[in-house]
C-alpha positions as CSV (number, residue, x, y, z in Angstrom):
1,M,2.2,-11.2,33.8
2,S,2.0,-13.8,31.2
3,T,1.5,-11.5,28.1
4,E,4.5,-10.5,26.1
5,P,4.5,-6.6,26.2
6,T,6.2,-6.1,23.2
7,Q,2.9,-7.4,21.2
8,F,1.4,-4.1,22.2
9,I,3.9,-1.9,20.0
10,G,2.3,-0.2,17.3
11,R,-1.1,-0.5,18.6
12,Q,-3.2,2.7,18.0
13,L,-5.3,4.1,21.0
14,E,-8.7,5.6,20.9
15,S,-8.4,9.2,20.0
16,F,-10.6,11.8,21.4
17,D,-11.5,15.8,20.7
18,R,-10.8,18.4,23.6
19,H,-11.8,22.2,23.5
20,V,-9.4,24.5,25.4
21,T,-11.4,27.1,27.2
22,R,-10.1,30.1,28.7
23,Q,-11.4,29.1,32.1
24,A,-9.6,26.1,32.1
25,V,-6.1,27.6,31.2
26,G,-6.7,30.3,33.7
27,E,-7.5,27.6,36.4
28,F,-4.4,25.4,35.4
29,A,-2.1,28.6,35.3
30,A,-3.4,29.5,38.9
31,A,-3.0,25.8,40.0
32,T,0.8,25.7,38.8
33,G,1.5,29.1,40.5
34,E,1.8,31.2,37.0
35,T,1.2,35.1,37.7
36,D,1.8,36.1,34.1
37,P,-1.4,38.1,33.1
38,M,-1.3,36.8,29.4
39,Y,-2.3,33.5,30.9
40,F,-5.6,35.3,32.3
41,D,-6.6,38.2,30.2
42,V,-7.1,38.0,26.7
43,A,-6.5,41.5,26.2
44,V,-3.1,41.4,27.4
45,A,-2.4,38.4,24.8
46,R,-3.5,40.0,22.3
47,E,-1.4,42.9,23.0
48,L,1.4,40.5,22.7
49,G,0.4,39.5,19.4
50,M,-1.5,36.2,20.3
51,K,-4.9,35.1,18.9
52,D,-6.0,34.3,22.5
53,I,-5.0,33.2,25.9
54,P,-2.0,30.9,25.5
55,A,-1.9,27.6,27.1
56,P,1.2,27.4,29.7
57,P,3.3,24.4,28.3
58,T,2.4,21.6,30.8
59,F,-1.3,22.4,30.2
60,M,-1.4,19.6,27.6
61,I,-1.2,17.1,30.1
62,T,-5.0,17.9,31.0
63,L,-6.0,17.5,27.3
64,E,-5.0,13.9,28.3
65,I,-5.9,13.2,31.7
66,D,-9.5,15.0,31.7
67,H,-10.5,12.5,29.2
68,R,-13.1,10.2,30.9
69,D,-10.8,7.2,31.6
70,I,-7.1,7.6,31.0
71,L,-6.3,4.0,32.0
72,R,-8.8,2.8,30.0
73,F,-6.2,1.4,27.5
74,I,-4.5,-0.3,30.4
75,R,-7.4,-2.4,31.1
76,E,-8.1,-3.1,27.6
77,L,-4.7,-4.7,27.1
78,G,-5.5,-7.1,30.0
79,L,-3.1,-5.3,32.6
80,D,-3.9,-4.1,36.1
81,T,-4.7,-0.5,36.4
82,T,-4.3,-0.8,40.3
83,M,-0.6,-1.3,39.5
84,V,0.1,1.6,37.3
85,L,2.6,4.1,37.9
86,H,3.1,7.1,35.4
87,G,6.8,7.0,34.9
88,E,7.7,9.9,33.2
89,Q,6.5,12.3,30.6
90,A,8.6,14.6,28.0
91,F,6.6,17.3,25.9
92,H,7.6,18.5,22.3
93,F,5.8,21.8,21.0
94,R,5.7,22.5,17.6
95,S,3.1,25.8,18.3
96,L,1.5,27.5,20.9
97,V,-2.2,26.5,22.1
98,Y,-4.7,29.0,22.6
99,A,-8.1,29.1,24.4
100,G,-10.7,28.5,22.1
101,D,-8.6,25.5,20.0
102,A,-10.6,22.5,19.3
103,I,-7.6,20.0,19.7
104,Q,-7.4,16.0,18.8
105,V,-5.5,13.8,20.7
106,R,-4.0,10.8,19.4
107,R,-2.2,7.9,21.0
108,R,-0.2,5.0,20.3
109,I,2.1,2.7,21.8
110,T,5.6,3.0,20.4
111,D,7.4,0.6,23.1
112,A,6.9,-1.7,25.4
113,G,8.7,-4.5,27.4
114,F,9.7,-5.7,30.9
115,K,12.1,-3.7,33.6
116,G,13.8,-4.7,36.3
117,G,11.9,-8.4,36.2
118,T,8.6,-7.1,38.2
119,M,7.5,-4.5,36.0
120,T,6.2,-4.2,32.6
121,Y,6.5,-0.6,30.8
122,L,4.7,0.7,28.2
123,V,5.4,4.2,26.1
124,T,2.7,6.0,24.5
125,L,3.1,9.0,21.8
126,N,0.5,11.1,22.1
127,T,0.0,13.9,19.1
128,F,-2.1,16.9,19.8
129,H,-3.6,18.2,16.5
130,R,-5.1,21.6,15.9
131,G,-6.9,20.4,12.3
132,D,-4.2,19.3,10.2
133,E,-1.5,20.8,12.2
134,V,0.4,18.8,15.0
135,V,0.7,21.4,17.7
136,A,2.7,19.1,20.6
137,T,3.6,15.4,21.1
138,S,4.3,13.8,24.5
139,E,5.9,10.6,25.3
140,C,4.6,9.1,28.3
141,T,6.2,6.1,30.1
142,W,3.6,3.9,32.1
143,L,5.0,1.1,34.6
144,I,2.7,-1.8,35.8
145,K,4.0,-3.8,38.5
146,D,3.3,-7.7,38.7
147,R,1.0,-8.3,41.5
148,Q,2.3,-11.7,42.0
149,V,5.8,-10.1,43.3
150,I,4.0,-8.0,46.1
151,R,4.6,-9.3,49.7
């Protein structure tokens, strides 16, 4: 790669809005093996003092990956999306997210550089807003292998 990746640090990426539905929460909970009825039954969730069905913690990733093109920002930076690895991701929660919530996802690149001589890395900070409230953040590391070193 001929581009110095540190030039991307601080770049704001496209923000987008997502709506959390009971169906999406239930499907995600079932797919991850969750059996707690609060993730499937609004009456149970309300008996527990919640305003609606809560989203399991890692549900937040679906708000990012269900966007129409999660790797578009990689292409827009001039990098090869066929060589991308999702390195790691960490979530930090400030509040529960519930079915019915309208969430805005905002992203920016907070770190970038070279790793191991053959990879570029990018770190994105994703903030999840419910109105003016930040309900969660996630930090995601993306690795992009340099095509020229593949044999």
